N, C-alpha and C positions, 0 to 999 in steps of 0.2 A: 669527322663523320665516318671515314673509312675505318679508322681504328675502332669506333664504337660498333660498327657492323661486324668486324672481325671478332670483337670480344663477345658479342651476343652469339655469334655462330660457334665460337669455341666452347660456350657453355652448353651447347646441345649435346646430348648423350652420344649421338652418332659421331660427332667430331672428336669428342674425348676418346671414344673407343678406337677410332682410326689412329689417333696419335699414340695411344698405348700399344696397339698392335704393331705400328710402324717401329716404335722404340724396341719392342721385343725382337723384331727381325734385325734391326740395325745393331743391337747389342749382342746378337748371337755370335758375332765374330765375322771374319772375312771369308768369302768363298774359297780363297786360296788355301786356307789352313784346314778346310774340311768341316768346320763347325757350322757355318751359316750356309744353308742351301740357297741356291738361286730361286727366284720366284717361280720359274718354270718347273723346277724339280719339286718345290714345295707344293705347288698347285696339283701336280700329279699325285703326290702322297695324300692330299686331302680329297682327291676325287672331284675337283672343280677345275674350270678353265683358268688360264693365267689372267685373262682380262678381269674376271670376277675377283680373283685374289688381289690384283693391283688396285681395284676399287676399294676393297676392304682395308687396304693399307695406305690409302691416300688421304692425308689430313685435310685436303681441300674439299672433300666430300663427306657427307654423313655416312659412316660405315653402317651397313645393315648385316654384318656377319652374325649368323645365329650362334647360340651358345655352344652347339656341338662343334662348330668350326673354331670358335674361340678356344675351347678346351683342347682341340687337336693342335692348334698353333702353340698353345702353352706347352704342350708335351714335346712337340717336335723342336721348338726353339729353346727349350729348357729355361723358360722364363721364371722369375721369382715366384715361389709358391704363395707368398702373401698377396700377390696381385690378381690371383685367379678369381676370387669372389667379386672383386670390384669390376673385373672385365665381364663376368657373367651379368652383374646388375646393369652395367652400361648396355650390354647387348639386348637385354630384355626391354630396357627403357627405349632404346632406339627402335626396336620392332614395334613397340606400342605407339611411338610418335609416327612411324610410317603408316600404321593402320588407321590412325586418327586422321591423317592427311589424305588418305585414299578417297577419291570421289565416289559417291554412291552411284549405283547402277541406275540408269533411267528406267522408268516403269515400262513394262512391256505392253504392247497394244492389246486391247481387250479382245478375247476370242471366246466362243462358246465353250463352257466347261466340259461338255460331253462330246466335243468335236473329235472325230477320228483323225489319226495322222494322215496327212496328205490331202485333207478335205479343203477345197477352195473356200476362202473366207473373204468377207468384205469389211474393211476397217474404215470407220468414219471418224474424222477429226474435225472439231469445231474450234479453230483458233480465234475467231471473232464472231460477232453476232450474225453477220451475213456472209461469212466465208465458209465454204464447205469443201473438203478434200476427200474424195472417194477413191479407194484403191481396191482393185480386184486382182487376184493372182494372174500371172501372165498367160497360163494355159486356159483361162476361162474365156468363152466367146464374149463379144461386146454386145450391148443392147442395140436396138434398132436406131435408125438415124435420128428420128424425132426425139427419142429419149436422150441420145448422146448430145444433141444440140441443146436440150434443156439443161443438161448437166454442165455443159461448157459455159452457158450463159450465167448459171448460178455460181460457178467457181470463180469467175472474174472478180478481182479485187479492185475497188475504186477508192478515191479519196473520201474523206468524211462527208463533205457536202453532197457529192454525187451519190454516195451510198445511201444517204438519208432520202434522196428523191426517188431512188430505185428500189428501196427496201420493200415497198408495198407490192411492186410487180414481181420481185425476185422470189419472194417466199413461196408462192404456189408452185413455181417452177422447181425450186429446191426440194419441196416435199415430193413432187412427182419423180424427180431424179433419184432421190433416196429410196422411195418405194420400189421403183423399177430395179435398182441395183440389189437391194436386200432380197426382193422376191426371187431374182435370178440366182443369187448365191444360195438361198434356201432350197431352191429346186435342185441345184447340183448336189447339195449336202444330202438331201433325201435319196437321190439316185445312188450316191456313194454308199450310204448306209444299207440300202436294199441290195446292192450288188453282192453276188456270192463270193466268199473268201476261200483261200486255199486251205489245205490241211494244216492243222496246228503243229507247231514244232514239237518234236519229241524231247525227252528229258536228258539228252546227252550233254554233259558238261565238258567244255573244251578249253584248253589253255590258249590264251591269245595275248598279243602285245609283246613289247621288248622288255628285256631284263627280268623275265620271269613273272611280270605282272600279268595276271590272268583274271578272267571273269567267267561267270556261269552263264552259258548261253540259254539256259532255261529261265531267264529272268521274266518272261511274259507271265509265268505262273507265280511269281513272287508276291508276297503279301503287299508290298509297297511298290507302286509304279515308279519306274525309272531307277530303282536301286540296283547297283551292280557290286556285289561283294567279291572280294578276292577269292580265287579258287585254289585250294591246296589239295594235293593228293600224292600218293606214293608212286614214284617212278620206278625205273629199273634198279635204282640205288637210293639210299636215304639222302635226299637233297636237303641242304641247310636252307630253311625258309626264314632264317633270322628272326626278327621280332614277331612277325606274323606267326611263325611256327611255334615260338615260345608262348605267345598269347593263346593259341589253340590248346597247347598242352596244359597251360595253367587253368583254362576254362574247363578242360576235361577233368583236371584234378578237383576243381570246385564241384563237379558232378559225381565225385567219388572214385575216379579212376586213378590207379597208382602208376604214374608216368614220370619220367625224368624230363624236365623242361630244358632241353638242349637245342631246340629249334629244328631238329632233324626229323623229317617225316618218314619214319621207318616202319617196320612191321608192327611194333608195339602200338604206335600211334594209329596205324591203319586199323588194327583190330579193335582198339578202343572206339574209334569213330564209327565203325560198322555196328558195334554193339549199341552205342548211343542212338544211332539212326533207327535200329530195330525197335528199341524201347520207346522211341518217340514217333513211331509210325511214319518214318521217312524211308525213301528208297535207300536200301543198305548197299551202297556202291563204294563206300570208303572215301568219297569226295566231299570236301567241305566247301560249299558254295552258297548260292542264294537261299536255299531252303534250310541248310544245316546251321549256318552262322546265327541266324536270329533265335534258333532254339537253344543255342549254347549260351547266349548272353545273360549276364546278371547285372542288375543295377547296383552300383556301389557308390558310396558317398562318405561324408565325415563319420568317423568312428568305426567304419567297416574294417575287417581284417580277413586275410586268407588268400588263396591262390588267385581269385578274381581281381583282387586289388593289385597283386603282383602283375597281372596281365595289363591292367591300365597303366601302371607305373612304367613297365618295360616299353610299352608303345609310346608313352609320352617322352621317354628318354631318347627316342630315336626318330622323332618327327621334325627335327630342326631346332627345337627349343632346348632339349637336352638338360642334363644335370638333375633329373628327377630320381631320387634314391628309390631303388627297388627293394623295399623292406617288407611288403605284405601288410603294412599298416597305413590306413588312409589318414595321413597327417595333414596339418594345416598347409604345409608346403605343397603336398600333393594336390590339395584343393585349389590353391592359387595357380599352380601349373595347369590344372585342368581348365579353370576358368579362362586363363590366358589363351589356351588352345581353342576353346569354344568361341571366344571373341574374335580371334584371328581367322576363324573359319565361318564367321557369321552365324553361329549357333547361339541359342540361349545360354548365357553364362550362369548356369545353375550350380556348377561344381559337382554335379552328379552325372553318371554315365547313362544316358538314355540311348535309345536305338540309333538316333542320328549321330550322336557323339561316337559310339562304337564304330559305326560305318566310316566316319571321317578318320578316326584313328587308324583303322586297318588299311584304308585306301592310301593314306598319306605316309607310307613307309618306304624306305629305301635301304639298300645294303649299308651297314655302318662304315664309318671312316676307318676304324681299326677293328681288330678281331674282338668278338664279345668275350666277357670275362671267362665263361666256361671253356673257351677255346685257348685261353692264355695260360691254363694250368701247366705247370712243368711236366714234361714227359720223361719218365724214367727210362734210361737206356742201359743195356748190359755193359759192364766194363770191357774195354778193349784189351785183349791180351797182348803183351809185348811181342814184337816180331822175333 
């Protein structure tokens, strides 16, 4: 029986991936000869912690190493070129298995759709025919003693026989308790809605968060409630914004601007953004945030070509899935990668870039493991004259 369980476990993509990555590392050579790096040094090169790397290389567990980590390990460990495609396929299959096994989120309690933030609410749960649980926020005053007593008597749970004898007496008391609680909560809600509010926030967009991740603080005026788009703008020098910066430049190209997609938010990108904002009746401040991103977006799908497709492919290639060719042509492989991303982020797997997909792609970005291709071009240096 133990052997059967191990055989079934070995057939899982995550286990096969762990064995393959472990073999790459073990066959890279010994640490003493300088060929095989220690796991600590290898983790530092990959930009992950050593515990995570050890889990990726442990055949006793299902490895969930994403394709971009698999590719980086293949490069650093100089693994056979013929095994890269198999490792990518195992990585994708392992991620699919993990997402299928993820438990679904419990349904949130029902609240009024137009309730303002911070408004006290009353949540009523009916787990059985004669059992009622009423919950009011902690800062709300309690009803009077008679109402509270009625609520307590209605909440008490009895056995089946006892509950049948008391059901006729309990229902009027339950109705009274529910009416009192809901009326009290409704009164507080009306008072909250009628209370004067402070001045509205102005349109200053500020950078926040670690690692350069930023959001537009003017989100209250955005078209979709709760959306927070990355904020890009030109600083004192042309900062490399990586895939987000290249996606911005590709989208500006799609709107007719002649820019180099190098990821650096420099003067040329700043001028193009301001011109785009003026033409689209936006505040021309050169900052790309909650208002500007939605105007730049273009829906792309099967058969599409051009800079907007390159933007999608570049973002897909750097979100942890990796291996998406940046060709400017929306191929079948691009569609499958996009559907995989949408499924893992609980979006509709349409294979097309709607607003929600663009937002998820832009938010779920991180600095790449290695330098982008445009930064790896050889640099010409003048010859050194002999001394």
